[in-house]
N, C-alpha and C positions, 0 to 999 in steps of 0.2 A: 625321264626325258631330257632334264633341265642339266643332270649329270652329262648325259650323252652328248649334248650340245657342246659343255664344255670342254669334253675332252675332244670333241672332233675340232672346237676352233684353236686348242692349244695344236692339236696335229697339223692343222693345215699353216702354223705359222712356222713350225718346225720343219715343215715340208717345202715352204719357199725359202726359207733361210738354206735349207740343203741343194734346193736346186741351184739359187745363186752362188753357191761356195762350188757345189760339184756338178756342173753341166751335163758329166757322164759317170756314172757311180764307179769307185774303183774297183778293180777285177775281185771277185771273190765277194761282193754284195749283193750281185744280180739275187740269187737264188733268195735270198731275204728279202728283197725287195718285192720280189713275185710273190713270196708268202704273206707279204703285208695286202699286196692285192688282190690277192683270196680272200683274205678277209676280209678286208672292206668290203669287197663283191658281195659276201654273203653277209654283213651285217645290213647291207643296203636291200638285200632281197629277204631278210627278218623284216626290216620296216614296212616294207610292202607287203608283206602275207602274216604279220603279226606272229612268225614263226620264232624259232630257237635258232642261232647257229650252229651249224654241224663243221665247219671249218676248227682245225685245231687250234688251239689257243696258242698266239703269238708270244713266244719266251724273248725278253730282249738279253741282248748279249754285249758282252764290253765292246768296244770298237773304237781304240784310242785315234785311229784317223779319221773317222768319219762319227763323232759321238752324237750329232743330230739324228742318226738314224737310231741309235739306241734311245732316244729319247720318242721316237715317233712309235717303235716299238712296245716302249713302256705304257704308252698312252693307249694304243689300239688292245693290247692285253688286255684293259681293264673294262673294254666296252662288252665283250659276251658277258660278263656279269649282271649286266643291267636285263639280259633278255630271260635269264636262268629261272625257272620255276622254283630252284631250292633256296634262292636267294629271294624270293618274294616276300615283302613284308605281310602280316597278318590285318586282315581288315580293322580289326580293333584297334589298330596301330595310326588309322589314318587321322591326319590332322582334323582339329577340332577349333570353333571359334571358342573363346571364352563369354558365355552369354551375359554373365550381368555385366561385363565391360565392352560387349559389343556397342551399345547404344551410346556410349559416354560422348561427351563434346568434346572434352579436353585429354590427351594422352596422359599416362599415370603418372609423368615426373614433370608435368607441365608447370609448375609451381615450384619446383624443387632445382630442376638442372639450371644452372647460372646460364650454359649456353642458349636457352631458349630466350632469356633476357636480353642477353646480347645481340640476338637476332633481331628482337624488336625494337630494341632502341635505336641500333643501326639502320634499320629500314625507315622508320621514323625519322630520325634525323637527317638523312640524304633525301626524303620527301619534303621534309621540311624546307631545306635549304634549296630544292628547287621551287619550292612554292615562292618562299620572299625573294629569290631570284628574279621569276617573269612577273611577280607581282609589283616589286620596285621598279621593274620597267614598264609595268602596264602593257605586258606582252600576254595577255590572258591564252590565246591558242598555245603555247608553250605548256599547255596542261599534262601533256600525252606525258611529261617529263617524271609526273608523279605516277603517273599510270606503270611506268618501267621500272621506278623504284620498287612499285608493290611485287610486281610479278617477274623483277628478277633478282630479288633480295633470297640467296642462298645462303646455306651456312658456311660455305668455305668458298677461297680465292676462286681457286680452277672450275667449281661448280657453277658460282653466278657469272664467270666470266664465259664460260662455255654458253648459257643462256643470254647472255648479253650478244655474244656474236651471233647465235641463233635469230635475236631479235632485230640484229642489225639488217641479216639478208634479209629478213623476213618483210623489213621495212622498204629496202630497196628495193625488191624482187616486186613485192605488192603495192607499195606506196608511190616508188619512184619510176620504176619501169612500168608497171601494169597501171599504175593509178595516173601520176603525171602525164605519162605516155600516151593511155587512151586519151587524156584531155585533148593533148596536142594534134594527135594523129587519127583518132578513130571518131571522138565524140562528134567533130566538127561534120563528118560526112553521115552522122545518124540522124533522122527526124521521126523515129518510130519506137512505141517499147519493144517492139519485135527485135530489133538491130541491137538495143543496150541489153535487152535478155540473152543474146546471144553471147555479147561481151560477158556477161555477168557469169553464164553458165559456164565458158571457157575458164576463166580464172577461179572460180570456185572449184571446178574439177580439177586443175593444177594442184591451187593449195591443198585440197583433200587427199590429192594422191601423195604429197610430200607429208601429210600429217597424220597417212596411216601409215608410213614408213616406220624405220624401227625407233626406237625411243630418243635415238642420239640425233636425231634428226626431226622428228614428229613436231616439237615447238617452233620450227620454220614454217611449216605450213600453216598452224593456227596464225602465226604473225604476217603471214602474205594475206589471208582471208582478212583478219581483222584490220589493216592497213587500205586495203583496198575498199573495205565497207566503209571505213572511217571517211574517207575522202568519196565517196561517189551515192553513199546513202543517206547521209547526213539531210539532204533536204529533197522534196517532193520533184525536184526537176535536175536536169542535166547539170553538174558543177563546170563553170566554166573558168572562176577566177583560181588562178596557180598559187596565190598567197598561202591557202587554207594548207594545202599540201606540203607545202616549205615547212610551214611552220610547226606542224606534225612531226616531220623529219626531223627538223632541229630540236624538238622536244625529246626526242628519243635520245638522242648525243647528247643532252643537258643531263638527263636522266643517269644514262651510263657515265658519263662524267663525274656527277655525285656519287655514286656509286663506287666508282673508283677511288673517290678522295673518301669515303669512308670506312669501307669494309678492306681495301687492301694498302691505304696507309696507315687510319687511326686503328683498326680492328683486325690485322692480318690474322686468318687460319689457314694454313697450305691442306689443300684436297690428299697431298700425299700422306701430310701427319695424319690426318682422318681415315683416309684408307689403312694406314697399317694399325692404329689405335681399333679400328670396328674389327680387323682381322683378328689383331690379338683377344680381342672381348671374347670373338667367335672360338678360337681355339680352347680359351677356358672354358666355355659353356661346353664343348665337345668332351673334356676332359671330365666334364661333370655328368655327363651323360653316358660316358664309357662307363664310370665307376659306379653309378647309380644301380640300384637293386629293388628294382619294383616289386610288388607282388600282385597276382590277380585278385587276392581277396581285398586289397586297399585300394580304392577307386583314388584316393588323393594322391598317391605314389604315381598311379596311370596317367593320371591327368597332369601331373608334373612333368612326366617322359612327355607328352604331347606338348605343353607349351614350352619345353626344351627344342624340340624338334622345330616347333613352327619359328622360336627366336632364331634358330641354327638356319634357317631357310632362309628366313628376312634378311638376316646379317648378309648372305653370300650376296643378294641384289645390291646391300649398300655399299659392300666392298667395290664391285664391278663399276658402281653407277661413281662412286670417287674416282676409280679409277681410269673411266674416261675423263674425268674432270681435269687429270693430273697434266696433259701435254698443255693445258690453255694456260697453264701457270709459266712465269717468266723467272729469271734471276741468276744468282751464284748458284743455289741449291738446283738447278733443274737438273743437270748429269747426274745426279746422284738421285734423286725423286724418279726418274725416267727408268732406270736403273732398277731401282725397287717396285717399281709399277709393275716391271716385266718378272720378277720374281714372285709379286705376292699374287700374280695372274697366273704364273705357274703351279704356284703352294694351292693356289684356291682349287683347280682341278683336282689335287689330290685329296683335298680335305672332302669336297662334294664326293668323292667316290668313297671315302669314309662312312661320309655320313648316310649313304646308300647302303654300302656293307652291312654296316650295323644294326639296320631294321629286320633283319630276320634272326640275328644273335640275339636281339631285344626281346623279338616276340618269343623264342624258344626259351629264355631265361623268363618269361611272367606265363606264359599259356601252357606249355607242355607240362604233362602229366608229372608228377613227381616220380612216379615208378618208371616212368619210360626215360629219366636221365641217370645215368650212371653217375657216381661219386667222381669217379676219375676224371670224367670229360669238365664235369661242372668244377672240380678244382683244377682244370688247364687253363679252362675259358677265364675262370676269376683272375688266374695269375697273369694272362695276357691283357685282361682289358685295364687292371689296374696298374697294369705296366706302362700300355698306351697311354693312360692316364697322367703317369706319370711322365711320361715323354713330352706331352702335351702342355703343361702346365711349365715344364724347362724350355720348352721352345718358346713360350709365352713371354718368360722373363728375359730369355733372351734378345727377342726381339723389342722387348720393351728398353733394355738397355742400349739396344742400339739406338731407337728413337731418340733417346735424350744425349747419348755420346755421339753418335753416327760413326762408331767403331766398332771392329768384329774380332774377336779371337775365337782362333779356328780350336775346335774341341773334338776328341773322340767320343764314339758313339758303340753302346752293344748291341749286337743285332739279335733282331727279334726271332728272325727266321731259324738261325742256328738254337737258338732256347727252345723255339718250338719242338724242333724236329726232334732233340734229344729227350724231350719230353714225351713227345707223341709215341714212337717207336715205343716206349714201356707198356702203353695205357690202349694200343691202337685193336689190340684183338678183344679189348672189353666193351670197344663201343657198339652202338645199335646202325643201321644203315643211316638213319637220319643223322645220328652223330657223325659218322665220317663222311656226311656230306657237309656238315657244318664244319668238320675238321679242313676241310678243303678251303671254304671261305676265310678259317680264319685265319691259316696258311696266306691266301692272298691281302688280307688286311696288314698280316705282319710285314709282307714285302713291300707294300704301300709305304708303310710307317717308318721302315727301316728307310726306304727311299728319301724318303722328307727328311727326317731328321739327320740323315747323311748331306743333304743339298744345303739344309739351313745351318748345319753344324761347320761345314766347309766353305760356306760361301757367306761373306760379309752383305747384309740387305742392301747397302747402298755402294759397295763394291762398283764403279762404272766398270772395269773390266770382271768379265764374268770368269769364273773358275769353271772347267769342264768338270762335271760330277759322272758324267758316264761312267767311266771307268773305276770311281771312288766306291768302296764296298764297306760294310759295317765292321770294325775289330771284333774279335772274340771276347776281348775281357776288356773291363775300365768300363766308363760310363760317364753321363753329363753331369 
């Protein structure tokens, strides 16, 4: 479902861009758009009825005039794979928790990763600066500045700034508008606990509505409630003094200022760089997963696969979180970072699809009866997955190089689909029905990897002007 959500999100973005560029589709594309509409309607029906798509799979076609339409077709063509029984993962491959480490207090690299030390020292230094400042002025009501440092100290500039913006918005809505506004206009007219209860319920309901929204905004809901309660529930009586809410708001501004001074001026770490680094690590782990050869009689190898899948899935969320924080960063690098964000989000959808489609192949590799696997299929599948692993490692090296130099050299790529088609023609008659189904899945994986490597080889990660990749095709020979 997470993979489907990622594909739908990218499709919506491409569709919005297509609608802005072409209010009316050029002649000859209406049929393709109608087929897309039928496919999407069929997928919606499957979600409601828990069925499988019956509409023919959309096949992307090159369209130099409207490349975005090809992008949408590529995304939609991957969606039916999610519903197919032959692509379903074996229950034995379900993700599990590592029991010995589930109850640990610290994460495994708590005392070895220097980034954790940087985070602790930076947050402590910002909080101490706030403490020294308001104690020097004997203005103790600014103590909310320390709370702000603790609650908004994050690992990157963008994510910290994102949380600070939500905290300011929450304090303005809950502290200034609801808190001080109620003190001035509402509380003077209230003379019973019933009236205050109604006010309390209304503000709490609004805060809860925001807090239960998406992760991008939910923190603001917590701050709305926190700031309102901080003003009105500190004593067993109605607050009439406006000094307290004023100091609370000023304390938040002081904390944000110190966080800016410490984390953005003294120890800057870009969310865009963190996004790319996490993405690169995930690509390498995907390469290890594709090249792994676990055995049913070796529990340790199966547990390793499960841990790798858990690690990959977790990093998908981390990449998305850092991508959400990139727009909050400023500076001369912002245009390039925003371009990298757009590409990483697009490529992340491809990786999610690869992650999904690899599950049944791993299942067959581990649990299928040795007598039900033909040597020809095993050799073909091994050849493809080792080639995928090589391509992913090359992609990781290319992105790491661009992260350091911010330059890109276009590269040629070899087509996995062409290689697969030539190899499968010789052995298709020897395959079982299950292996033929998996061969179709392998071809889908090859198309996915081909498209991903073509995009990464032809587009610079930080190039502000994107190169249209819809009409680019892998070459027959040569390689990265």
